[in-house]
C-alpha positions, -999 to +999 in steps of 0.1 A: +001-001-001+013+035-007+009+069+009-002+099-010-004+137+003-032+156-010-022+194-017-043+204+013-021+183+038+013+194+020+001+230+026-008+222+062+028+208+068+044+236+053+021+261+075+031+239+108+067+242+098+066+280+093+045+285+125+071+265+146+103+276+129+094+314+140+106+301+174+126+270+166+137+259+132+151+228+144+119+219+162+098+226+132+118+202+111+117+175+138+078+181+140+076+176+102+096+145+103+073+131+132+043+139+111+054+123+081+066+092+100+031+090+117+014+091+083+038+067+068+033+041+095-007+044+091+001+025+057+009-007+075-025-009+094-046+019+078-080+005+097-062+010+130-067+046+129-098+058+145-129+069+126-128+107+121-160+117+145-170+146+123-178+121+094-183+085+110-171+070+078-153+037+077-127+051+049-119+084+066-097+078+096-070+096+117-041+093+139-028+118+166+008+127+168+015+151+198-010+178+192-017+170+157-045+152+140-034+133+105-065+126+088-066+101+058-086+082+035-083+045+028-084+035-006-078-002-021-042+004-030-031+036-009-042+060+017-045+096+010-036+122+037-064+148+035-052+173+061-029+178+093-039+202+120-041+209+158-058+182+176-080+206+197-098+217+165-127+202+146-117+193+108-117+226+090-148+229+068-128+236+036-114+200+041-149+186+043-150+152+022 
């Protein structure tokens, strides 16, 4: 199974990196590595992530890394990371599936 990043998720990572880098560029890079690794690990057991409460769909799951939600959609041959955002927030409306 492969991992694909949506344009939205890629922009989310850039935004997270920029925000953290304002205070600590090294920490920003470390966070991006952590988020990418967590998403990559989801490929091995994609249904292990919990259903996204806002959607309650079997194919839309999420994993948590630190204070971030990594939301992805499970397909037959790959998972698509849809968005990455702070865990205390609900999924942004712009990312509605």
